C-alpha positions in Angstrom: 9.5 -127.0 -27.2 12.4 -124.8 -27.2 14.8 -124.4 -24.2 13.3 -121.0 -23.1 9.9 -122.7 -23.5 10.8 -125.6 -21.2 12.2 -123.3 -18.6 9.0 -120.9 -18.9 6.7 -124.1 -18.5 8.8 -125.2 -15.4 8.4 -122.0 -13.8 4.8 -121.9 -14.2 4.2 -125.3 -12.9 6.4 -124.7 -9.9 4.5 -121.3 -9.2 1.2 -123.5 -9.2 2.3 -126.2 -7.0 3.8 -123.8 -4.4 1.8 -120.6 -4.0 3.6 -117.5 -2.9 7.1 -118.4 -4.5 8.4 -115.9 -6.7 10.1 -117.1 -9.6 13.4 -115.6 -11.1 12.6 -113.9 -14.4 16.0 -114.7 -15.9 16.4 -114.3 -19.6 17.8 -117.4 -21.4 21.1 -115.8 -21.8 21.2 -115.0 -18.0 20.1 -118.5 -17.1 23.1 -120.0 -19.0 25.2 -118.0 -16.9 24.0 -119.2 -13.6 23.4 -122.3 -11.6 20.5 -122.9 -9.6 21.4 -124.9 -6.4 18.6 -126.1 -4.1 19.9 -127.5 -0.7 18.4 -128.9 2.3 19.3 -129.9 5.8 19.2 -133.4 7.5 17.7 -136.2 5.4 16.9 -139.6 7.6 14.6 -142.2 5.9 14.7 -144.9 8.4 16.2 -146.9 11.1 16.4 -150.6 10.3 19.0 -151.0 13.0 16.2 -150.5 15.5 13.3 -153.0 14.4 11.0 -152.1 16.9 11.0 -148.5 16.0 10.8 -149.3 12.3 7.6 -151.3 13.0 5.9 -148.8 15.2 7.0 -145.8 12.9 5.6 -147.4 9.9 2.3 -148.2 11.4 1.9 -144.7 12.7 2.5 -143.2 9.5 0.0 -145.5 7.7 -2.6 -145.2 10.5 -2.6 -141.4 11.2 -1.3 -139.9 7.8 -2.1 -142.6 5.1 1.5 -142.8 4.3 3.9 -145.4 3.2 7.4 -145.8 5.1 9.0 -146.4 1.6 11.8 -144.0 1.1 10.5 -142.8 -2.2 7.0 -142.3 -0.8 8.4 -140.1 2.1 10.2 -137.9 -0.1 7.4 -137.8 -2.7 5.7 -134.4 -1.1 9.0 -132.6 -1.2 10.1 -133.2 -4.8 8.3 -130.0 -5.9 10.7 -127.9 -3.7 13.5 -129.0 -5.9 11.8 -129.0 -9.3 13.7 -126.1 -10.8 17.2 -127.1 -9.6 20.3 -127.7 -11.6 21.9 -129.1 -8.6 20.2 -130.8 -5.5 22.3 -131.0 -2.4 21.3 -132.9 0.8 22.9 -133.9 4.0 22.5 -137.8 4.2 22.2 -138.3 8.0 22.2 -142.0 8.0 23.9 -145.1 6.6 22.4 -146.9 3.7 22.3 -150.6 3.4 21.1 -153.9 4.9 22.2 -157.1 6.7 23.8 -157.3 10.2 26.5 -154.9 11.4 28.4 -154.2 14.6 26.0 -152.3 16.7 26.9 -148.6 17.6 24.6 -148.5 20.7 24.8 -150.9 23.3 21.9 -152.0 25.7 22.9 -149.7 28.4 22.9 -146.5 26.1 20.6 -143.8 27.2 21.3 -141.1 24.5 22.4 -143.1 21.3 20.7 -143.3 18.2 21.2 -145.5 15.1 20.0 -144.6 11.5 20.3 -147.0 8.6 18.0 -146.7 5.7 17.0 -149.6 3.2 19.1 -149.7 -0.1 16.0 -148.1 -1.9 16.7 -144.8 -0.1 19.8 -144.0 -2.5 17.3 -143.9 -5.7 14.9 -142.1 -3.6 17.4 -139.3 -2.8 18.2 -139.4 -6.5 14.5 -138.9 -7.4 14.7 -135.3 -5.6 16.4 -134.1 -8.8 14.1 -133.6 -11.7 15.2 -134.5 -15.2 18.9 -133.8 -15.8 19.4 -132.2 -12.4 22.5 -133.4 -10.5 22.0 -134.7 -7.1 24.7 -134.5 -4.5 24.8 -136.2 -1.0 26.9 -135.1 1.9 28.0 -138.0 4.1 30.5 -135.9 6.4 28.1 -135.9 9.5 27.7 -137.9 12.7 25.5 -140.5 11.5 27.1 -141.7 8.4 29.0 -144.4 10.5 25.9 -145.6 12.2 26.5 -149.1 10.6 30.4 -148.9 11.5 33.2 -147.3 9.6 32.7 -150.1 7.0 29.3 -148.8 6.4 30.5 -145.5 4.9 32.0 -146.8 1.6 28.8 -149.0 1.4 26.4 -146.0 1.8 28.7 -144.2 -0.8 28.5 -147.0 -3.2 24.8 -147.2 -2.9 24.5 -143.7 -3.5 26.7 -143.5 -6.5 24.9 -146.6 -8.2 21.8 -144.5 -7.9 23.4 -141.5 -9.7 24.0 -139.6 -6.6 27.3 -137.6 -6.3 29.0 -138.1 -2.8 30.8 -135.5 -0.9 32.6 -135.4 2.7 34.6 -138.5 2.1 38.0 -136.6 1.8 39.3 -132.9 1.5 39.1 -133.0 -2.4 36.2 -131.3 -3.8 33.5 -133.5 -5.6 33.2 -132.5 -9.2 29.7 -132.2 -10.4 29.3 -132.1 -14.0 26.1 -130.3 -15.0 23.9 -131.2 -18.0 25.1 -128.3 -20.0 28.6 -129.3 -19.5 30.2 -126.9 -16.9 31.5 -128.4 -13.6 31.3 -127.0 -10.0 33.0 -128.2 -6.9 31.2 -129.4 -3.6 33.1 -129.9 -0.4 31.5 -131.6 2.7 32.6 -130.8 6.4 32.0 -132.1 9.8 33.6 -131.8 13.2 35.5 -135.1 13.1 39.1 -136.0 12.2 37.6 -139.0 10.2 36.2 -136.3 7.7 37.1 -132.8 6.4 37.0 -130.9 9.8 35.2 -127.7 10.2 37.1 -126.9 13.4 40.5 -126.6 11.5 39.8 -123.3 9.8 43.3 -123.0 8.1 42.9 -126.4 6.4 39.3 -125.3 5.5 40.5 -122.2 3.8 43.3 -124.2 2.0 40.8 -127.1 0.8 38.3 -124.5 -0.5 41.0 -122.4 -2.1 42.4 -125.5 -3.9 38.9 -126.2 -5.2 38.5 -122.6 -6.3 41.6 -123.0 -8.6 39.8 -125.9 -10.5 36.2 -124.9 -10.1 34.4 -121.5 -11.4 31.9 -122.3 -8.4 32.5 -124.0 -5.0 29.9 -124.8 -2.7 30.5 -126.0 0.9 28.3 -127.8 3.2 28.9 -128.4 6.8 27.4 -130.4 9.7 28.3 -127.9 12.4 27.2 -126.4 15.6 25.3 -127.5 18.8 22.0 -129.1 18.7 18.3 -128.5 19.8 15.8 -126.0 20.9 18.5 -124.0 22.6 20.7 -123.8 19.6 18.9 -121.4 17.4 21.4 -118.6 17.8 24.6 -118.3 16.0 27.7 -117.0 17.6 31.2 -116.5 16.6 32.5 -118.9 19.2 33.1 -122.7 19.6 29.8 -124.6 20.3 29.3 -127.7 22.3 27.2 -130.7 22.2 26.2 -133.1 25.2 27.0 -131.1 28.1 30.2 -129.7 26.7 31.8 -133.1 25.9 31.9 -132.7 22.1 33.3 -129.7 20.3 31.1 -128.9 17.3 33.1 -126.0 16.0 32.8 -122.4 15.5 30.2 -122.0 12.5 31.0 -118.4 11.8 34.9 -119.0 11.7 34.3 -122.0 9.4 32.1 -119.7 7.2 34.7 -117.0 7.3 37.5 -119.6 6.2 35.3 -120.9 3.5 34.5 -117.6 1.9 38.1 -116.5 2.1 38.9 -119.7 0.3 36.5 -118.7 -2.4 33.3 -120.3 -2.0 30.1 -118.9 -3.1 27.7 -120.7 -0.9 28.0 -122.4 2.7 24.8 -124.6 3.6 24.9 -125.6 7.5 23.0 -128.4 9.0 23.2 -130.2 12.3 21.5 -128.2 15.0 18.3 -129.5 13.9 16.7 -125.9 14.0 16.7 -123.2 11.6 19.4 -120.7 12.1 20.4 -117.1 10.6 21.5 -116.4 7.2 24.4 -113.9 6.3 25.7 -112.3 3.4 29.5 -112.5 3.1 30.4 -110.1 0.3 28.8 -111.7 -2.9 28.5 -115.2 -1.0 25.7 -116.3 1.4 25.9 -118.4 4.5 23.1 -120.5 5.7 24.0 -121.6 9.1 21.3 -124.2 9.5 18.5 -125.4 7.2 17.3 -127.7 10.1 15.6 -131.0 9.1 14.2 -131.8 5.6 12.8 -135.3 6.9 13.7 -137.2 10.1 12.0 -140.6 9.6 13.3 -141.9 13.1 12.9 -141.4 16.8 13.4 -137.7 16.6 11.3 -135.0 18.4 9.3 -133.0 16.0 7.9 -130.4 18.7 8.3 -126.8 17.7 10.8 -125.3 16.5 12.2 -128.6 15.6 9.6 -129.4 13.1 10.4 -126.3 11.1 12.9 -126.5 8.2 13.4 -125.0 4.6 14.9 -125.8 1.3 17.0 -122.9 0.2 17.5 -122.3 -3.5 20.2 -119.8 -4.8 21.3 -118.8 -8.3 25.1 -118.7 -8.6 27.2 -116.9 -11.3 30.8 -117.9 -10.5 31.4 -116.8 -6.8 28.4 -114.6 -6.7 25.0 -115.5 -5.4 22.5 -113.4 -7.6 19.5 -114.6 -6.1 18.1 -116.8 -3.3 14.9 -117.9 -1.6 13.9 -120.0 1.2 10.8 -122.6 0.7 9.6 -123.7 4.1 8.6 -127.2 5.2 6.9 -128.6 8.4 7.1 -132.0 9.8 3.9 -133.1 11.6 5.3 -136.5 12.7 8.4 -138.7 12.0 8.4 -138.9 8.2 5.3 -136.7 7.6 6.7 -133.6 5.9 5.0 -131.0 3.6 5.3 -127.6 2.2 4.6 -125.3 5.0 1.7 -123.0 4.1 2.1 -120.9 7.2 5.7 -120.1 5.9 7.1 -119.9 9.5 10.7 -120.5 8.5 10.7 -117.3 6.6 9.9 -115.3 9.8 12.2 -117.4 11.8 15.3 -116.8 9.7 14.6 -113.4 9.1 14.5 -112.6 12.8 17.5 -114.7 13.8 19.5 -113.2 10.8 18.8 -109.5 12.3 19.6 -110.6 15.8 22.8 -112.6 15.2 24.2 -110.6 12.4 23.0 -106.7 12.6 25.4 -105.7 9.9 25.5 -108.5 7.4 22.4 -110.6 8.3 20.1 -111.4 5.3 16.6 -110.1 5.1 14.0 -112.7 4.2 11.1 -111.1 2.5 7.4 -112.6 3.0 7.8 -114.2 -0.4 10.8 -116.3 0.8 13.3 -114.2 -1.2 16.6 -113.6 0.7 18.0 -110.1 0.1 20.3 -107.8 1.7 19.2 -105.6 4.5 19.2 -101.7 3.9 22.1 -100.0 5.4 21.1 -97.9 8.4 
């Protein structure tokens, strides 16, 4: 089969698997110029640091949903959402490993969560990428150190051995070599001095600009913003977590610095709810894709159960097409394609509210377009 034939067959298969998704009708020449990046929010595949929850969570999945707690089984229903991606980008909201570690939470902790998935989680994440697709995991977040500081390089090692590129460890862009030979740069950020820090916007612009000097396309992913049901709105101001004790950055200021530095796409996560999307020139900011899958003691009440995979076609620094693919989580670990497509309406509404001039319009098909000028 020719390359064009394979692309056509994949587009047909994906349309059948997910009704309502409109595929881009790129010519073979145009497809060679663009990169399709499919990104998600938080991925948590277990909490083997809490053995009680691990047992009860697995029993519930099996009894009520007929599902296995094995990481690959947890992600299996979501693989179709990434089937046409050249690059898969996820936020690895956990440590990965096994064996004893210094506990992050004490017996007196009342608001402390520890997430560490088994080693098999790394291969499961790699499995989100079909064929020669490249998979990138961001570890710049507040749960990467749940197995201690020493657990971060261990997590990164498991991911790399499974074929997952790792970003968020330092301020240098992670080079991602695509199957066809060209290379893009990916930078991960979080609100911490132990990671590239979203709060230092001068440094953010410098890091992205340095990457843009090397790579034709630069993508940034950021764990930024307040959390929870009350955190759906995006504002150009500092956001706080845990009763104003933790500075979680200014998402809009971060996006501004990243695009000034030369980023084409900004993927946000951390609030655990969906947020607005905004066009920044030819670039696209997705302020929060919420949770892809949270297999752990999280709440999945509305709207915390709604998420999305965002796919963007990128040519250099220009996003030429983008779409949302909605998901819904019925219980911890039980995630599927959302046939109600509620994420589309949520992101469209929030974008109009928070960015009247630049907010994206999300069509019923899921395609992300520019709003008509009034």
